[in-house]
N, CA, C, O and CB atoms as a CASP TS submission, in Angstrom:
PFRMAT TS
TARGET T0000
AUTHOR 0000-0000-0000
METHOD Language model
MODEL 1
PARENT N/A
ATOM      1  N   MET     1       0.864  -1.206  -0.025  1.00  0.00           N
ATOM      2  CA  MET     1      -0.003  -0.020  -0.021  1.00  0.00           C
ATOM      3  C   MET     1       0.956   1.067  -0.031  1.00  0.00           C
ATOM      4  O   MET     1       2.029   1.001   0.570  1.00  0.00           O
ATOM      5  CB  MET     1      -1.005   0.068   1.199  1.00  0.00           C
ATOM      6  N   ARG     2       0.520   2.218  -0.811  1.00  0.00           N
ATOM      7  CA  ARG     2       1.263   3.470  -0.913  1.00  0.00           C
ATOM      8  C   ARG     2       0.486   4.471  -0.278  1.00  0.00           C
ATOM      9  O   ARG     2      -0.675   4.287   0.086  1.00  0.00           O
ATOM     10  CB  ARG     2       1.583   3.870  -2.315  1.00  0.00           C
ATOM     11  N   LYS     3       1.176   5.628  -0.130  1.00  0.00           N
ATOM     12  CA  LYS     3       0.494   6.924   0.354  1.00  0.00           C
ATOM     13  C   LYS     3       0.714   8.055  -0.570  1.00  0.00           C
ATOM     14  O   LYS     3       1.695   8.050  -1.313  1.00  0.00           O
ATOM     15  CB  LYS     3       1.006   7.354   1.744  1.00  0.00           C
ATOM     16  N   HIS     4      -0.165   9.053  -0.570  1.00  0.00           N
ATOM     17  CA  HIS     4       0.188  10.255  -1.162  1.00  0.00           C
ATOM     18  C   HIS     4       1.051  11.241  -0.402  1.00  0.00           C
ATOM     19  O   HIS     4       0.653  11.528   0.727  1.00  0.00           O
ATOM     20  CB  HIS     4      -0.951  10.859  -1.508  1.00  0.00           C
ATOM     21  N   TYR     5       2.159  11.802  -0.830  1.00  0.00           N
ATOM     22  CA  TYR     5       3.021  12.461  -0.009  1.00  0.00           C
ATOM     23  C   TYR     5       3.147  13.800  -0.854  1.00  0.00           C
ATOM     24  O   TYR     5       3.313  13.765  -2.074  1.00  0.00           O
ATOM     25  CB  TYR     5       4.408  11.625   0.291  1.00  0.00           C
ATOM     26  N   THR     6       3.056  15.038  -0.099  1.00  0.00           N
ATOM     27  CA  THR     6       3.529  16.355  -0.712  1.00  0.00           C
ATOM     28  C   THR     6       5.038  16.424  -0.393  1.00  0.00           C
ATOM     29  O   THR     6       5.561  16.391   0.721  1.00  0.00           O
ATOM     30  CB  THR     6       2.712  17.692  -0.092  1.00  0.00           C
ATOM     31  N   THR     7       5.658  16.532  -1.655  1.00  0.00           N
ATOM     32  CA  THR     7       7.123  16.455  -1.593  1.00  0.00           C
ATOM     33  C   THR     7       7.740  17.844  -1.954  1.00  0.00           C
ATOM     34  O   THR     7       7.038  18.716  -2.466  1.00  0.00           O
ATOM     35  CB  THR     7       7.655  15.329  -2.577  1.00  0.00           C
ATOM     36  N   GLU     8       9.048  18.034  -1.682  1.00  0.00           N
ATOM     37  CA  GLU     8       9.750  19.119  -2.196  1.00  0.00           C
ATOM     38  C   GLU     8      10.254  19.060  -3.535  1.00  0.00           C
ATOM     39  O   GLU     8      11.162  18.279  -3.819  1.00  0.00           O
ATOM     40  CB  GLU     8      10.740  19.371  -1.422  1.00  0.00           C
ATOM     41  N   GLY     9       9.692  19.891  -4.454  1.00  0.00           N
ATOM     42  CA  GLY     9      10.127  19.767  -5.861  1.00  0.00           C
ATOM     43  C   GLY     9      11.114  20.921  -6.172  1.00  0.00           C
ATOM     44  O   GLY     9      12.048  21.271  -5.451  1.00  0.00           O
ATOM     45  N   ASP    10      10.733  21.485  -7.434  1.00  0.00           N
ATOM     46  CA  ASP    10      11.464  22.693  -7.902  1.00  0.00           C
ATOM     47  C   ASP    10      10.898  23.981  -6.992  1.00  0.00           C
ATOM     48  O   ASP    10       9.857  24.554  -7.316  1.00  0.00           O
ATOM     49  CB  ASP    10      11.195  22.915  -9.607  1.00  0.00           C
ATOM     50  N   VAL    11      11.577  24.328  -5.981  1.00  0.00           N
ATOM     51  CA  VAL    11      11.139  25.418  -5.023  1.00  0.00           C
ATOM     52  C   VAL    11      11.219  26.819  -5.865  1.00  0.00           C
ATOM     53  O   VAL    11      10.566  27.800  -5.510  1.00  0.00           O
ATOM     54  CB  VAL    11      12.163  25.450  -3.615  1.00  0.00           C
ATOM     55  N   ASN    12      12.048  26.831  -6.973  1.00  0.00           N
ATOM     56  CA  ASN    12      12.125  28.005  -7.633  1.00  0.00           C
ATOM     57  C   ASN    12      10.955  28.240  -8.608  1.00  0.00           C
ATOM     58  O   ASN    12      10.816  29.333  -9.158  1.00  0.00           O
ATOM     59  CB  ASN    12      13.377  28.051  -8.291  1.00  0.00           C
ATOM     60  N   SER    13      10.091  27.179  -8.826  1.00  0.00           N
ATOM     61  CA  SER    13       9.114  27.308  -9.815  1.00  0.00           C
ATOM     62  C   SER    13       7.933  28.199  -9.291  1.00  0.00           C
ATOM     63  O   SER    13       7.676  28.239  -8.088  1.00  0.00           O
ATOM     64  CB  SER    13       8.644  25.921 -10.241  1.00  0.00           C
ATOM     65  N   LYS    14       7.314  28.818 -10.098  1.00  0.00           N
ATOM     66  CA  LYS    14       6.219  29.684  -9.873  1.00  0.00           C
ATOM     67  C   LYS    14       4.767  28.964  -9.680  1.00  0.00           C
ATOM     68  O   LYS    14       3.791  29.515  -9.171  1.00  0.00           O
ATOM     69  CB  LYS    14       6.189  30.631 -11.041  1.00  0.00           C
ATOM     70  N   LYS    15       4.805  27.755 -10.134  1.00  0.00           N
ATOM     71  CA  LYS    15       3.675  26.822 -10.071  1.00  0.00           C
ATOM     72  C   LYS    15       3.683  25.897  -8.842  1.00  0.00           C
ATOM     73  O   LYS    15       4.651  25.188  -8.570  1.00  0.00           O
ATOM     74  CB  LYS    15       3.664  25.982 -11.314  1.00  0.00           C
ATOM     75  N   GLN    16       2.624  25.940  -8.161  1.00  0.00           N
ATOM     76  CA  GLN    16       2.480  25.240  -6.974  1.00  0.00           C
ATOM     77  C   GLN    16       2.651  23.659  -7.107  1.00  0.00           C
ATOM     78  O   GLN    16       3.159  22.995  -6.203  1.00  0.00           O
ATOM     79  CB  GLN    16       1.159  25.590  -6.430  1.00  0.00           C
ATOM     80  N   LYS    17       2.196  23.116  -8.280  1.00  0.00           N
ATOM     81  CA  LYS    17       2.306  21.683  -8.439  1.00  0.00           C
ATOM     82  C   LYS    17       3.680  21.240  -8.769  1.00  0.00           C
ATOM     83  O   LYS    17       3.991  20.065  -8.579  1.00  0.00           O
ATOM     84  CB  LYS    17       1.391  21.216  -9.469  1.00  0.00           C
ATOM     85  N   GLU    18       4.577  22.146  -9.278  1.00  0.00           N
ATOM     86  CA  GLU    18       5.883  21.887  -9.664  1.00  0.00           C
ATOM     87  C   GLU    18       6.825  22.031  -8.299  1.00  0.00           C
ATOM     88  O   GLU    18       7.732  21.251  -8.011  1.00  0.00           O
ATOM     89  CB  GLU    18       6.289  22.912 -10.874  1.00  0.00           C
ATOM     90  N   ALA    19       6.423  23.194  -7.516  1.00  0.00           N
ATOM     91  CA  ALA    19       7.192  23.442  -6.393  1.00  0.00           C
ATOM     92  C   ALA    19       6.961  22.378  -5.165  1.00  0.00           C
ATOM     93  O   ALA    19       7.835  22.139  -4.332  1.00  0.00           O
ATOM     94  CB  ALA    19       6.880  24.860  -5.974  1.00  0.00           C
ATOM     95  N   TYR    20       5.774  21.826  -5.172  1.00  0.00           N
ATOM     96  CA  TYR    20       5.372  20.896  -4.092  1.00  0.00           C
ATOM     97  C   TYR    20       4.636  19.831  -4.716  1.00  0.00           C
ATOM     98  O   TYR    20       3.419  19.885  -4.537  1.00  0.00           O
ATOM     99  CB  TYR    20       4.533  21.553  -2.991  1.00  0.00           C
ATOM    100  N   PRO    21       5.065  18.898  -5.391  1.00  0.00           N
ATOM    101  CA  PRO    21       4.277  17.913  -6.102  1.00  0.00           C
ATOM    102  C   PRO    21       3.600  16.955  -5.155  1.00  0.00           C
ATOM    103  O   PRO    21       4.207  16.681  -4.120  1.00  0.00           O
ATOM    104  CB  PRO    21       5.135  17.157  -7.069  1.00  0.00           C
ATOM    105  N   VAL    22       2.514  16.453  -5.360  1.00  0.00           N
ATOM    106  CA  VAL    22       1.909  15.368  -4.610  1.00  0.00           C
ATOM    107  C   VAL    22       2.115  13.993  -5.264  1.00  0.00           C
ATOM    108  O   VAL    22       1.511  13.718  -6.301  1.00  0.00           O
ATOM    109  CB  VAL    22       0.441  15.637  -4.445  1.00  0.00           C
ATOM    110  N   LEU    23       2.946  13.136  -4.685  1.00  0.00           N
ATOM    111  CA  LEU    23       3.222  11.863  -5.426  1.00  0.00           C
ATOM    112  C   LEU    23       2.769  10.608  -4.605  1.00  0.00           C
ATOM    113  O   LEU    23       2.779  10.660  -3.375  1.00  0.00           O
ATOM    114  CB  LEU    23       4.775  11.757  -5.752  1.00  0.00           C
ATOM    115  N   ALA    24       2.435   9.657  -5.168  1.00  0.00           N
ATOM    116  CA  ALA    24       2.129   8.356  -4.711  1.00  0.00           C
ATOM    117  C   ALA    24       3.381   7.475  -4.444  1.00  0.00           C
ATOM    118  O   ALA    24       3.916   6.897  -5.389  1.00  0.00           O
ATOM    119  CB  ALA    24       1.245   7.711  -5.702  1.00  0.00           C
ATOM    120  N   LEU    25       3.829   7.368  -3.263  1.00  0.00           N
ATOM    121  CA  LEU    25       5.261   6.670  -3.103  1.00  0.00           C
ATOM    122  C   LEU    25       4.999   5.500  -2.199  1.00  0.00           C
ATOM    123  O   LEU    25       4.040   5.471  -1.427  1.00  0.00           O
ATOM    124  CB  LEU    25       6.477   7.684  -2.418  1.00  0.00           C
ATOM    125  N   CYS    26       5.921   4.495  -2.325  1.00  0.00           N
ATOM    126  CA  CYS    26       5.917   3.304  -1.452  1.00  0.00           C
ATOM    127  C   CYS    26       6.925   3.540  -0.327  1.00  0.00           C
ATOM    128  O   CYS    26       7.693   4.503  -0.311  1.00  0.00           O
ATOM    129  CB  CYS    26       6.271   1.984  -2.264  1.00  0.00           C
ATOM    130  N   ASP    27       6.870   2.636   0.567  1.00  0.00           N
ATOM    131  CA  ASP    27       7.787   2.891   1.741  1.00  0.00           C
ATOM    132  C   ASP    27       9.301   2.816   1.391  1.00  0.00           C
ATOM    133  O   ASP    27      10.116   3.375   2.125  1.00  0.00           O
ATOM    134  CB  ASP    27       7.489   1.853   2.863  1.00  0.00           C
ATOM    135  N   LYS    28       9.648   2.211   0.406  1.00  0.00           N
ATOM    136  CA  LYS    28      11.077   2.229   0.124  1.00  0.00           C
ATOM    137  C   LYS    28      11.478   3.511  -0.522  1.00  0.00           C
ATOM    138  O   LYS    28      12.546   4.029  -0.196  1.00  0.00           O
ATOM    139  CB  LYS    28      11.467   1.073  -0.750  1.00  0.00           C
ATOM    140  N   CYS    29      10.690   4.074  -1.431  1.00  0.00           N
ATOM    141  CA  CYS    29      11.004   5.284  -2.301  1.00  0.00           C
ATOM    142  C   CYS    29      10.839   6.653  -1.461  1.00  0.00           C
ATOM    143  O   CYS    29      11.496   7.669  -1.690  1.00  0.00           O
ATOM    144  CB  CYS    29       9.986   5.301  -3.615  1.00  0.00           C
ATOM    145  N   VAL    30       9.928   6.530  -0.524  1.00  0.00           N
ATOM    146  CA  VAL    30       9.737   7.878   0.179  1.00  0.00           C
ATOM    147  C   VAL    30      10.945   8.389   0.923  1.00  0.00           C
ATOM    148  O   VAL    30      10.944   9.590   1.189  1.00  0.00           O
ATOM    149  CB  VAL    30       8.600   7.790   1.182  1.00  0.00           C
ATOM    150  N   SER    31      11.948   7.678   1.289  1.00  0.00           N
ATOM    151  CA  SER    31      12.970   8.099   1.912  1.00  0.00           C
ATOM    152  C   SER    31      13.915   8.929   0.974  1.00  0.00           C
ATOM    153  O   SER    31      14.780   9.659   1.457  1.00  0.00           O
ATOM    154  CB  SER    31      13.571   6.989   2.510  1.00  0.00           C
ATOM    155  N   ASN    32      13.748   8.812  -0.246  1.00  0.00           N
ATOM    156  CA  ASN    32      14.533   9.633  -1.323  1.00  0.00           C
ATOM    157  C   ASN    32      13.995  10.983  -1.542  1.00  0.00           C
ATOM    158  O   ASN    32      14.501  11.660  -2.438  1.00  0.00           O
ATOM    159  CB  ASN    32      14.528   8.932  -2.691  1.00  0.00           C
ATOM    160  N   TYR    33      13.040  11.455  -0.843  1.00  0.00           N
ATOM    161  CA  TYR    33      12.231  12.608  -1.030  1.00  0.00           C
ATOM    162  C   TYR    33      12.288  13.409   0.260  1.00  0.00           C
ATOM    163  O   TYR    33      12.390  12.817   1.334  1.00  0.00           O
ATOM    164  CB  TYR    33      10.789  12.228  -1.417  1.00  0.00           C
ATOM    165  N   ILE    34      12.224  14.745   0.195  1.00  0.00           N
ATOM    166  CA  ILE    34      11.888  15.516   1.365  1.00  0.00           C
ATOM    167  C   ILE    34      10.378  15.685   1.511  1.00  0.00           C
ATOM    168  O   ILE    34       9.791  16.401   0.699  1.00  0.00           O
ATOM    169  CB  ILE    34      12.563  16.864   1.306  1.00  0.00           C
ATOM    170  N   VAL    35       9.757  15.116   2.424  1.00  0.00           N
ATOM    171  CA  VAL    35       8.291  15.164   2.599  1.00  0.00           C
ATOM    172  C   VAL    35       7.786  16.283   3.379  1.00  0.00           C
ATOM    173  O   VAL    35       8.241  16.553   4.491  1.00  0.00           O
ATOM    174  CB  VAL    35       7.823  13.971   3.218  1.00  0.00           C
ATOM    175  N   ILE    36       6.885  16.917   2.834  1.00  0.00           N
ATOM    176  CA  ILE    36       6.321  18.082   3.587  1.00  0.00           C
ATOM    177  C   ILE    36       4.981  17.797   4.355  1.00  0.00           C
ATOM    178  O   ILE    36       4.651  18.401   5.375  1.00  0.00           O
ATOM    179  CB  ILE    36       6.078  19.233   2.595  1.00  0.00           C
ATOM    180  N   SER    37       4.241  16.800   3.744  1.00  0.00           N
ATOM    181  CA  SER    37       3.170  16.312   4.607  1.00  0.00           C
ATOM    182  C   SER    37       2.750  14.827   3.872  1.00  0.00           C
ATOM    183  O   SER    37       2.964  14.492   2.707  1.00  0.00           O
ATOM    184  CB  SER    37       1.833  17.508   4.688  1.00  0.00           C
ATOM    185  N   GLU    38       2.153  14.140   4.839  1.00  0.00           N
ATOM    186  CA  GLU    38       1.621  12.804   4.399  1.00  0.00           C
ATOM    187  C   GLU    38       0.126  12.913   4.183  1.00  0.00           C
ATOM    188  O   GLU    38      -0.643  13.618   4.836  1.00  0.00           O
ATOM    189  CB  GLU    38       1.931  11.670   5.465  1.00  0.00           C
ATOM    190  N   GLY    39      -0.186  12.086   3.134  1.00  0.00           N
ATOM    191  CA  GLY    39      -1.611  12.078   2.838  1.00  0.00           C
ATOM    192  C   GLY    39      -2.371  10.766   3.084  1.00  0.00           C
ATOM    193  O   GLY    39      -1.986  10.001   3.969  1.00  0.00           O
ATOM    194  N   ASN    40      -3.472  10.479   2.302  1.00  0.00           N
ATOM    195  CA  ASN    40      -4.190   9.293   2.346  1.00  0.00           C
ATOM    196  C   ASN    40      -3.498   8.115   1.725  1.00  0.00           C
ATOM    197  O   ASN    40      -2.647   8.280   0.851  1.00  0.00           O
ATOM    198  CB  ASN    40      -5.431   9.497   1.736  1.00  0.00           C
ATOM    199  N   ARG    41      -3.840   6.961   2.152  1.00  0.00           N
ATOM    200  CA  ARG    41      -3.383   5.617   1.475  1.00  0.00           C
ATOM    201  C   ARG    41      -4.004   5.598   0.074  1.00  0.00           C
ATOM    202  O   ARG    41      -5.051   6.212  -0.134  1.00  0.00           O
ATOM    203  CB  ARG    41      -3.877   4.245   2.340  1.00  0.00           C
ATOM    204  N   THR    42      -3.437   4.967  -0.807  1.00  0.00           N
ATOM    205  CA  THR    42      -3.780   4.864  -2.223  1.00  0.00           C
ATOM    206  C   THR    42      -3.357   3.435  -2.892  1.00  0.00           C
ATOM    207  O   THR    42      -2.445   2.747  -2.433  1.00  0.00           O
ATOM    208  CB  THR    42      -3.064   6.060  -2.976  1.00  0.00           C
ATOM    209  N   TYR    43      -4.026   3.125  -3.875  1.00  0.00           N
ATOM    210  CA  TYR    43      -3.619   1.945  -4.635  1.00  0.00           C
ATOM    211  C   TYR    43      -2.936   2.276  -5.973  1.00  0.00           C
ATOM    212  O   TYR    43      -2.667   1.449  -6.845  1.00  0.00           O
ATOM    213  CB  TYR    43      -4.823   1.082  -4.891  1.00  0.00           C
ATOM    214  N   ASP    44      -2.663   3.751  -6.022  1.00  0.00           N
ATOM    215  CA  ASP    44      -1.872   4.305  -7.239  1.00  0.00           C
ATOM    216  C   ASP    44      -0.490   3.637  -7.242  1.00  0.00           C
ATOM    217  O   ASP    44      -0.017   3.264  -6.168  1.00  0.00           O
ATOM    218  CB  ASP    44      -1.696   5.958  -7.175  1.00  0.00           C
ATOM    219  N   ARG    45       0.183   3.466  -8.390  1.00  0.00           N
ATOM    220  CA  ARG    45       1.387   2.897  -8.622  1.00  0.00           C
ATOM    221  C   ARG    45       2.325   3.973  -7.901  1.00  0.00           C
ATOM    222  O   ARG    45       1.998   5.157  -7.820  1.00  0.00           O
ATOM    223  CB  ARG    45       1.657   2.626 -10.209  1.00  0.00           C
ATOM    224  N   CYS    46       3.563   3.440  -7.365  1.00  0.00           N
ATOM    225  CA  CYS    46       4.591   4.265  -6.959  1.00  0.00           C
ATOM    226  C   CYS    46       5.114   5.211  -8.004  1.00  0.00           C
ATOM    227  O   CYS    46       5.465   4.719  -9.076  1.00  0.00           O
ATOM    228  CB  CYS    46       5.618   3.473  -6.480  1.00  0.00           C
ATOM    229  N   ALA    47       5.207   6.501  -7.824  1.00  0.00           N
ATOM    230  CA  ALA    47       5.731   7.346  -8.887  1.00  0.00           C
ATOM    231  C   ALA    47       7.207   7.181  -9.185  1.00  0.00           C
ATOM    232  O   ALA    47       7.585   7.639 -10.263  1.00  0.00           O
ATOM    233  CB  ALA    47       5.480   8.740  -8.553  1.00  0.00           C
ATOM    234  N   LYS    48       8.132   6.578  -8.372  1.00  0.00           N
ATOM    235  CA  LYS    48       9.488   6.365  -8.484  1.00  0.00           C
ATOM    236  C   LYS    48       9.705   5.010  -9.221  1.00  0.00           C
ATOM    237  O   LYS    48      10.137   4.906 -10.369  1.00  0.00           O
ATOM    238  CB  LYS    48      10.139   6.408  -7.106  1.00  0.00           C
ATOM    239  N   CYS    49       9.358   4.028  -8.432  1.00  0.00           N
ATOM    240  CA  CYS    49       9.734   2.672  -8.998  1.00  0.00           C
ATOM    241  C   CYS    49       8.587   1.845  -9.578  1.00  0.00           C
ATOM    242  O   CYS    49       8.809   0.721 -10.029  1.00  0.00           O
ATOM    243  CB  CYS    49      10.381   1.843  -7.919  1.00  0.00           C
ATOM    244  N   GLY    50       7.383   2.375  -9.575  1.00  0.00           N
ATOM    245  CA  GLY    50       6.200   1.808 -10.292  1.00  0.00           C
ATOM    246  C   GLY    50       5.664   0.495  -9.557  1.00  0.00           C
ATOM    247  O   GLY    50       4.968  -0.332 -10.147  1.00  0.00           O
ATOM    248  N   ALA    51       6.025   0.379  -8.295  1.00  0.00           N
ATOM    249  CA  ALA    51       5.534  -0.721  -7.539  1.00  0.00           C
ATOM    250  C   ALA    51       4.048  -0.751  -7.481  1.00  0.00           C
ATOM    251  O   ALA    51       3.457   0.323  -7.365  1.00  0.00           O
ATOM    252  CB  ALA    51       6.082  -0.690  -6.196  1.00  0.00           C
ATOM    253  N   ASP    52       3.368  -1.884  -7.551  1.00  0.00           N
ATOM    254  CA  ASP    52       1.985  -2.002  -7.714  1.00  0.00           C
ATOM    255  C   ASP    52       1.425  -3.352  -7.144  1.00  0.00           C
ATOM    256  O   ASP    52       0.784  -4.163  -7.813  1.00  0.00           O
ATOM    257  CB  ASP    52       1.671  -1.852  -9.164  1.00  0.00           C
ATOM    258  N   ASP    53       1.783  -3.498  -5.688  1.00  0.00           N
ATOM    259  CA  ASP    53       1.357  -4.792  -5.077  1.00  0.00           C
ATOM    260  C   ASP    53       0.169  -4.748  -4.430  1.00  0.00           C
ATOM    261  O   ASP    53      -0.278  -5.760  -3.890  1.00  0.00           O
ATOM    262  CB  ASP    53       2.262  -5.289  -4.173  1.00  0.00           C
TER
END
């Protein structure tokens, strides 16, 4: 099971979605990102590795 995380992206971007993207990440991949907030659980694939278990 994955969760949606608001992560730090391109902080110089003027667009909110690029500066703080919301990604579905698995437990392994979330450690590679700076997490701003944790969201709900999801069945979406992991944005980094594509895990869909």
